[in-house]
C-alpha positions as CSV (number, residue, x, y, z in Angstrom):
1,M,-55.3,12.8,-75.8
2,N,-54.4,10.1,-78.3
3,K,-51.1,11.5,-79.8
4,F,-52.1,10.8,-83.4
5,L,-55.5,12.6,-83.0
6,K,-54.0,15.4,-81.4
7,R,-51.6,15.8,-84.3
8,A,-54.3,15.3,-86.9
9,Q,-56.2,18.1,-85.4
10,E,-53.2,20.5,-85.7
11,L,-53.0,19.3,-89.4
12,E,-56.7,19.9,-90.1
13,A,-56.1,23.1,-91.9
14,S,-53.3,21.5,-94.1
15,M,-55.5,18.5,-95.0
16,K,-58.3,20.9,-96.0
17,S,-55.9,22.8,-98.1
18,D,-55.0,19.5,-99.8
19,R,-58.5,18.5,-100.3
20,H,-59.7,21.8,-101.7
21,Y,-56.9,21.8,-104.4
22,L,-57.7,18.2,-105.5
23,H,-61.5,19.0,-105.4
24,Q,-61.0,22.1,-107.5
25,N,-58.7,20.1,-110.1
26,A,-60.8,16.8,-110.2
27,E,-59.6,14.4,-112.7
28,V,-60.9,10.9,-114.0
29,G,-59.4,7.4,-114.6
30,F,-55.7,7.1,-115.1
31,D,-55.4,10.6,-116.5
32,L,-54.5,12.5,-113.2
33,P,-51.5,14.6,-114.1
34,I,-52.5,17.5,-111.7
35,T,-53.3,15.3,-109.0
36,T,-50.2,13.1,-109.2
37,K,-47.9,16.0,-109.6
38,Y,-49.6,17.6,-106.3
39,V,-49.4,14.4,-104.3
40,M,-45.8,13.7,-105.2
41,D,-44.8,17.3,-104.3
42,R,-46.8,17.0,-101.0
43,L,-44.9,13.6,-100.1
44,Q,-41.7,15.4,-101.0
45,E,-42.5,18.2,-98.6
46,I,-43.1,15.5,-96.0
47,G,-39.7,14.0,-96.5
48,L,-40.5,11.0,-98.6
49,E,-39.5,10.0,-102.0
50,P,-42.5,9.2,-104.0
51,K,-42.4,7.2,-107.3
52,E,-45.1,6.9,-110.0
53,I,-45.0,3.2,-110.6
54,C,-47.8,3.1,-113.2
55,K,-49.6,5.8,-114.9
56,S,-50.8,8.2,-112.1
57,G,-50.2,5.4,-109.5
58,V,-48.1,6.9,-106.7
59,T,-46.3,5.1,-103.8
60,A,-43.9,6.1,-101.1
61,L,-42.4,4.2,-98.1
62,I,-42.2,5.5,-94.6
63,E,-39.3,3.5,-93.2
64,G,-39.4,3.1,-89.5
65,K,-35.8,3.3,-87.4
66,K,-36.8,-0.2,-85.9
67,P,-37.1,-3.3,-88.1
68,G,-40.4,-5.0,-88.7
69,K,-43.0,-5.8,-91.2
70,T,-44.7,-3.6,-93.7
71,Y,-48.2,-2.1,-93.6
72,L,-49.9,-0.7,-96.7
73,L,-52.4,2.4,-96.4
74,R,-54.3,3.0,-99.5
75,A,-56.4,6.1,-100.9
76,D,-58.0,6.4,-104.3
77,M,-57.5,9.6,-106.2
78,D,-59.9,9.7,-109.2
79,A,-63.0,11.7,-109.2
80,L,-66.3,11.1,-111.3
81,S,-66.9,12.3,-115.0
82,M,-69.8,14.7,-114.1
83,N,-70.3,18.2,-113.0
84,E,-70.7,19.5,-109.6
85,E,-73.8,21.6,-108.7
86,N,-72.5,22.8,-105.4
87,V,-71.4,26.5,-104.8
88,L,-68.4,26.2,-102.9
89,E,-65.1,28.2,-102.5
90,F,-63.4,25.2,-103.9
91,T,-66.1,24.0,-106.5
92,S,-64.5,21.8,-109.2
93,K,-63.1,23.9,-112.3
94,T,-63.0,20.8,-114.5
95,N,-65.7,18.7,-116.1
96,A,-65.1,16.2,-113.3
97,A,-66.2,16.0,-109.6
98,H,-65.2,14.4,-106.4
99,N,-68.7,13.2,-105.6
100,C,-67.4,10.1,-104.1
101,G,-64.9,11.5,-101.5
102,H,-61.8,10.3,-103.0
103,D,-60.3,13.9,-102.4
104,M,-60.7,13.5,-98.9
105,H,-59.3,10.0,-98.9
106,T,-56.2,11.5,-100.6
107,A,-55.9,14.4,-98.3
108,I,-56.4,12.3,-95.1
109,L,-53.5,9.8,-96.2
110,L,-51.3,12.8,-96.8
111,G,-52.1,13.8,-93.3
112,A,-51.4,10.3,-92.0
113,A,-48.0,10.3,-93.8
114,Q,-46.9,13.3,-92.3
115,I,-47.7,12.0,-88.7
116,L,-46.1,8.8,-89.4
117,K,-43.0,10.3,-90.9
118,E,-42.8,12.5,-87.7
119,N,-42.8,9.2,-85.6
120,V,-40.4,7.2,-87.6
121,D,-37.9,6.9,-84.4
122,E,-40.8,4.9,-82.8
123,L,-42.2,3.2,-85.8
124,E,-41.3,-0.6,-85.7
125,G,-41.3,-1.5,-89.2
126,N,-42.5,0.2,-92.4
127,V,-45.6,1.9,-93.9
128,R,-46.2,1.8,-97.7
129,L,-48.4,4.6,-99.0
130,M,-50.6,3.7,-102.1
131,F,-52.1,6.7,-103.9
132,Q,-54.2,5.0,-106.6
133,P,-55.9,6.2,-109.9
134,N,-59.1,4.8,-111.7
135,E,-60.9,3.2,-108.7
136,E,-64.3,4.0,-110.4
137,A,-63.5,1.8,-113.3
138,F,-61.9,-1.0,-111.2
139,L,-58.7,-0.8,-112.8
140,G,-56.1,1.1,-110.8
141,S,-55.5,-1.4,-108.1
142,K,-54.7,-4.2,-110.6
143,A,-52.4,-1.9,-112.3
144,M,-50.5,-1.0,-109.2
145,I,-50.4,-4.6,-108.0
146,E,-48.7,-5.6,-111.3
147,A,-46.2,-2.7,-110.9
148,G,-45.3,-4.1,-107.5
149,V,-47.0,-2.0,-104.9
150,L,-47.6,-5.3,-102.7
151,D,-44.0,-6.4,-102.9
152,D,-42.9,-7.1,-99.4
153,V,-46.3,-5.8,-97.9
154,D,-47.9,-8.0,-95.0
155,V,-51.3,-6.4,-94.5
156,A,-53.3,-3.6,-95.7
157,S,-56.1,-1.1,-95.0
158,C,-58.1,1.8,-96.3
159,M,-61.2,3.6,-95.6
160,H,-64.1,5.4,-97.5
161,M,-66.2,8.4,-96.7
162,M,-69.7,7.4,-95.7
163,L,-72.9,9.4,-95.1
164,D,-74.9,7.2,-92.7
165,Y,-73.6,8.8,-89.4
166,D,-72.1,12.1,-88.2
167,A,-68.0,12.4,-88.3
168,S,-66.3,10.9,-85.3
169,N,-68.1,7.5,-86.1
170,Y,-66.9,4.6,-88.2
171,A,-68.4,1.3,-89.3
172,C,-66.9,-1.9,-90.4
173,A,-67.9,-5.7,-91.1
174,P,-65.8,-9.0,-91.2
175,G,-65.7,-11.3,-94.0
176,F,-67.2,-10.5,-97.4
177,F,-67.8,-6.8,-97.0
178,S,-68.7,-5.4,-100.3
179,S,-70.6,-6.7,-103.1
180,S,-68.7,-8.1,-106.2
181,C,-69.3,-6.3,-109.5
182,D,-69.9,-8.2,-112.9
183,G,-70.4,-5.4,-115.5
184,F,-71.7,-6.5,-118.8
185,K,-72.4,-5.3,-122.3
186,I,-74.9,-7.3,-124.5
187,T,-75.1,-6.6,-128.3
188,V,-78.0,-8.1,-130.1
189,N,-77.5,-8.1,-133.8
190,G,-80.9,-8.2,-135.5
191,K,-82.0,-7.6,-139.1
192,G,-83.6,-4.3,-139.7
193,C,-86.8,-4.0,-141.8
194,H,-90.1,-2.0,-142.2
195,G,-92.2,-1.9,-139.2
196,A,-95.2,-3.1,-141.1
197,M,-93.4,-6.1,-142.3
198,P,-91.6,-7.7,-139.1
199,H,-91.6,-11.2,-140.6
200,L,-88.9,-10.0,-142.9
201,G,-86.6,-9.1,-140.2
202,I,-85.1,-10.2,-136.9
203,D,-86.4,-7.8,-134.1
204,P,-83.3,-7.2,-131.6
205,I,-85.5,-5.2,-129.2
206,N,-87.6,-8.4,-128.7
207,V,-84.5,-10.5,-128.2
208,G,-83.3,-7.9,-125.7
209,M,-86.4,-8.1,-123.7
210,S,-86.4,-11.8,-123.6
211,I,-82.8,-11.6,-122.2
212,C,-83.9,-9.0,-119.6
213,T,-86.7,-11.0,-118.4
214,A,-84.6,-14.1,-118.0
215,F,-81.8,-12.2,-116.2
216,Q,-84.2,-10.9,-113.8
217,Q,-85.5,-14.3,-113.1
218,L,-81.9,-15.4,-111.9
219,V,-82.4,-13.3,-109.0
220,S,-86.2,-14.3,-108.3
221,R,-85.8,-17.9,-109.1
222,E,-82.3,-19.1,-109.1
223,T,-80.7,-17.3,-106.1
224,P,-81.4,-18.8,-102.6
225,P,-83.6,-16.5,-100.7
226,K,-81.3,-16.3,-97.8
227,E,-78.4,-15.0,-100.3
228,T,-78.3,-11.4,-101.7
229,A,-77.9,-10.7,-105.3
230,S,-78.9,-7.3,-107.4
231,L,-79.1,-7.3,-111.3
232,T,-79.4,-3.8,-112.7
233,F,-79.8,-2.7,-116.2
234,G,-78.3,0.7,-116.9
235,Q,-78.8,0.8,-120.6
236,F,-81.2,-0.6,-123.2
237,S,-81.0,1.2,-126.5
238,G,-81.8,0.5,-130.1
239,G,-83.7,2.3,-133.0
240,N,-84.8,5.9,-133.4
241,T,-88.0,5.8,-135.2
242,P,-91.4,4.1,-134.6
243,N,-91.7,2.3,-137.9
244,I,-88.4,0.7,-138.4
245,V,-87.1,-2.4,-136.7
246,P,-83.5,-1.7,-135.8
247,D,-80.5,-3.8,-136.8
248,K,-78.9,-3.6,-133.2
249,V,-79.9,-3.3,-129.5
250,V,-77.3,-2.7,-126.8
251,I,-78.0,-3.6,-123.1
252,Q,-75.6,-2.9,-120.2
253,G,-75.8,-3.7,-116.6
254,T,-74.1,-5.1,-113.5
255,L,-74.6,-8.1,-111.4
256,R,-73.7,-7.8,-107.6
257,T,-73.5,-10.3,-104.8
258,Y,-71.4,-11.3,-101.8
259,N,-71.3,-14.8,-102.3
260,A,-68.4,-16.1,-104.5
261,E,-70.1,-19.4,-105.3
262,L,-73.2,-17.9,-106.4
263,R,-71.5,-15.2,-108.3
264,A,-69.8,-17.9,-110.6
265,K,-73.1,-19.6,-111.0
266,L,-75.1,-16.5,-111.9
267,V,-72.3,-15.2,-114.3
268,N,-72.4,-18.7,-116.1
269,R,-76.0,-18.6,-116.4
270,M,-76.1,-15.0,-117.8
271,Q,-73.8,-16.2,-120.6
272,T,-75.9,-19.4,-121.3
273,I,-78.9,-17.4,-121.6
274,V,-77.3,-15.0,-123.9
275,K,-76.1,-17.7,-126.3
276,S,-79.4,-19.6,-126.1
277,A,-81.3,-16.4,-126.9
278,G,-79.2,-15.9,-130.1
279,E,-79.9,-19.6,-131.1
280,M,-83.6,-19.4,-130.2
281,Y,-84.3,-16.4,-132.2
282,G,-81.7,-17.1,-135.3
283,T,-79.4,-14.4,-134.6
284,T,-76.1,-13.6,-132.9
285,V,-75.6,-12.0,-129.4
286,E,-72.4,-10.9,-128.1
287,Y,-71.6,-10.7,-124.4
288,E,-68.7,-8.5,-123.3
289,V,-67.2,-8.5,-119.8
290,L,-66.8,-4.8,-118.6
291,S,-65.7,-5.6,-115.0
292,D,-65.3,-8.7,-112.8
293,V,-64.4,-7.4,-109.4
294,P,-64.6,-9.8,-106.4
295,S,-66.2,-8.8,-103.1
296,I,-63.8,-7.4,-100.6
297,Y,-62.8,-9.7,-97.9
298,V,-62.1,-8.1,-94.6
299,N,-59.8,-10.5,-92.5
300,P,-62.0,-11.0,-89.3
301,E,-59.0,-11.5,-86.9
302,M,-57.1,-8.2,-88.3
303,L,-60.4,-6.2,-87.9
304,E,-60.9,-7.2,-84.3
305,E,-57.3,-6.2,-83.8
306,V,-57.8,-3.0,-85.3
307,K,-60.9,-2.0,-83.4
308,T,-59.0,-2.3,-80.1
309,Y,-56.3,0.1,-81.6
310,L,-59.2,2.6,-82.6
311,S,-61.0,2.4,-79.3
312,E,-57.8,4.2,-77.9
313,I,-58.9,7.3,-80.0
314,E,-61.0,9.4,-77.6
315,G,-64.2,10.5,-79.2
316,L,-64.1,8.1,-82.0
317,T,-67.2,5.9,-81.8
318,L,-67.8,2.5,-83.6
319,A,-71.4,3.1,-84.8
320,N,-72.0,-0.3,-86.4
321,D,-69.7,-3.4,-86.6
322,N,-71.8,-5.3,-89.1
323,F,-72.1,-2.8,-91.9
324,R,-71.9,-4.1,-95.4
325,I,-71.9,-2.1,-98.5
326,T,-73.6,-2.8,-101.8
327,P,-71.3,-0.7,-104.1
328,S,-68.1,-2.4,-105.2
329,D,-64.3,-1.4,-104.9
330,D,-61.2,-2.7,-106.5
331,M,-59.6,-2.9,-103.1
332,A,-60.9,-6.5,-103.5
333,F,-57.9,-7.3,-105.4
334,I,-55.6,-6.3,-102.7
335,S,-57.7,-8.4,-100.2
336,E,-57.2,-11.3,-102.3
337,K,-53.3,-10.9,-101.8
338,V,-53.0,-9.9,-98.1
339,P,-55.0,-9.7,-95.0
340,T,-57.1,-6.4,-95.3
341,V,-59.3,-4.2,-93.3
342,Y,-61.5,-1.7,-94.9
343,L,-63.2,1.0,-92.7
344,L,-66.2,3.3,-93.5
345,L,-65.5,6.8,-91.9
346,Q,-68.7,8.6,-91.4
347,A,-69.1,12.5,-92.8
348,R,-72.8,13.2,-92.9
349,V,-73.6,16.8,-93.3
350,K,-76.9,18.0,-91.7
351,D,-79.7,18.9,-94.0
352,N,-77.8,17.5,-97.1
353,P,-79.7,14.5,-98.3
354,Y,-77.7,13.7,-101.3
355,P,-76.0,10.4,-101.7
356,H,-72.5,9.5,-103.2
357,H,-72.2,10.2,-106.9
358,N,-74.9,12.9,-106.8
359,P,-74.0,16.4,-108.1
360,K,-75.1,17.9,-105.0
361,V,-73.5,15.7,-102.2
362,L,-71.4,17.2,-99.6
363,F,-69.0,15.6,-97.0
364,D,-68.3,16.9,-93.3
365,E,-64.5,18.0,-93.7
366,S,-64.0,17.5,-89.8
367,A,-64.0,13.7,-90.7
368,M,-60.5,14.2,-91.9
369,T,-58.9,14.6,-88.7
370,W,-60.5,11.3,-87.4
371,G,-59.3,9.6,-90.7
372,A,-55.8,10.6,-90.5
373,A,-55.6,9.6,-86.7
374,M,-57.0,6.3,-87.6
375,H,-54.7,5.6,-90.4
376,A,-51.7,6.4,-88.1
377,Q,-53.0,4.5,-85.2
378,C,-53.7,1.2,-87.1
379,A,-50.4,1.1,-88.9
380,F,-48.2,2.1,-85.8
381,E,-49.9,-0.2,-83.5
382,W,-50.2,-3.2,-85.9
383,L,-46.6,-3.0,-86.7
384,R,-45.7,-2.6,-82.9
385,N,-47.5,-5.8,-82.1
386,H,-46.3,-8.0,-85.1
387,K,-42.4,-7.5,-84.9
């Protein structure tokens, strides 16, 4: 049996314990004091010297006894601001929930850290561990990059829990792998008036509807049919009474695509539409950027190499090698700096049909042994082959 998988199986109980504690004490954004302390304490137990290089951003270096390059392994630690609806022995005690699997990402990387630390005599280079806050708002990766997490790093990889296949499977894809995410907030400033005399005001609802219609046509009429683009509105709010034209309407949404050139074109068109709508209706419309996350770029050559390493783990199956995802991830900023691989670790639970970010979602914990072995295998073998 692959030695890393064997050791990961021996550490299964430890990883479950880590996961349960993190799950019960779920925290959001950059405000992760309990999570941060727990991770740093566990890293110290493993024999490492962790540092908090930005708020709730933890890193540690596993130094091999033989010289070489540096491989970064990343896990995100933040939860979602929502209540869990599962009844578990370790159900969240906070007003947050790990319904995206980040608690498992963190537990997996702690397991991999212990495995790699136990093998430092054979490790030909260094492994930098990156425990990241605030992935959900796409802010944590940038903060850790600015704090120096990529200093001297040559390549990087990470994984995310997915629910498309049973545990012991993984998926991946080369090239632009995840969609970009351009979040926006549009504020339409109208002029309130009596509903029976709309000519005396400026109706921001009417202006907002015009903007929304024009935005949807960007996908249906300005995006090439062979390209993929998704434009979603998550908020359209204004007014609270049937006979009053309100002063203001707020619209929020996201644009996602895989093509960087198309993304730039559509974002520019969105801003042009907003400005033109204000001029056309005789009012002011404000456009605010909420997020500007690019697509993750998975380095094709590195991915092919990593797949050969993973094929040495008995029982691990590559279920799909062209599996792209529509959600976004700020690992994208890492992928702009160093060659990066992103793996989708499967953890489907039978008879649990709920998706990520649902209050009833469940993940198969047995996937953690595969994840820890995968992390260790990828880092160890890549360093051995790139002296």
